N, C-alpha and C positions, 0 to 999 in steps of 0.2 A: 415482454420485459424479463430480464435476467439480472441476477445479482452476483457480484464477485466478492468473496470474503478473503482478505489477505492478512496473514498472521506473521509478524516478524519478531523473532526472539533475538534480542540484542546480544552481541558478543560481550563477554565479561567486561564491565566498566565502560561500556559504550552506549548505554541507554540514553544518556543526555545528548550525545551526538545524533542518535537516531531520531529523537524527538525534535531536535533543532533542524535537522534536514527535512523532516516532515512538515514542520511549520513554515520554514523559510523557502523551501523549494518544491516539495511534493505537492502541497495544497495548491500553490499558484500554478504549477504545471498541469495538475488535473483540470483546473478551471480553464487554462489556456487551450487545452486539447478537448474541451467539451465533455469531460468525464464527471459524472454526477457523484459527489461524495455524500453518501447517505448518513454514515456515522463513523466515528473514530474514538478509540479509547484504549486504556491499558487493562490487561486482565487483572482483576482483583482477587478472585478465588479460583484455584485450579492450578494446573500445570503451568509453570513459568509466571506465577503471580508476580506482578509489578515489573517484570523484565520483558514484557511482550506488548507490542503495539498491534492492535487489530483494527482494521477498517473495512467498511463495506461500500462498494461502488455499484451504481445502477447503469445498465446498458439496454439498448433496444433488443439486441440479439447477439449471437456469437460473432457475426461479421462486424458489427459495430464495435464490440469489445476489441477484436483483433486490430481493426483499423486505427482506433484511438490509441491503443497501447503501442502499436508500431510507430505512430507519430510521436508520442511522448518519448519513447526510448531512443529515438533518433534525433531528438531535439538537442542541438549543441549546448544550450543553456542547462538542460538536465544532465547531460554527460559531464559538463564542467562542475556542476554542483555536487554530483555524486563523487566524482574524482577528488574534489577538495575535501569532502566530508570523510573520505576513506584514507586521506593522507596520514592520519594518526593510527591507521590499522583498520582491519575489517570491521564493518558495522554490525554484521548479522552473523549469529550462530546458525540459525535456520530460518527458512522462509517456507510458508505453506499457503497455498491458494486453493479455493474451491469456487466453482460456479454453480449457482443455485437457480433452478427454474422458479418462476413466480407463481406457478400453478398451485392452487389450493390443495391441501392434503385432505382426502376424504377418508373416512374410516368407519 
């Protein structure tokens, strides 16, 4: 099992559009493509407080991650939703992703 953490900092004035896209299109697309959404929220304390959407996804392995993301990103409904959301300008200032092993940390 692996986890992917995705952090999206909204472009100035675009957080509402980011959150709308996430609720109306991203979450349904994740479900459609078999991607397990573990958690989602906004950063409260720290860099980009309240302007950042962070969510965590679970996959079996890297091959599972790549296959599912390839399917989602090629889905015509996803392309249409993202294009429509960006009609008012870019949604994201920055995007960062990390893939974490689920191995326990020993110390």
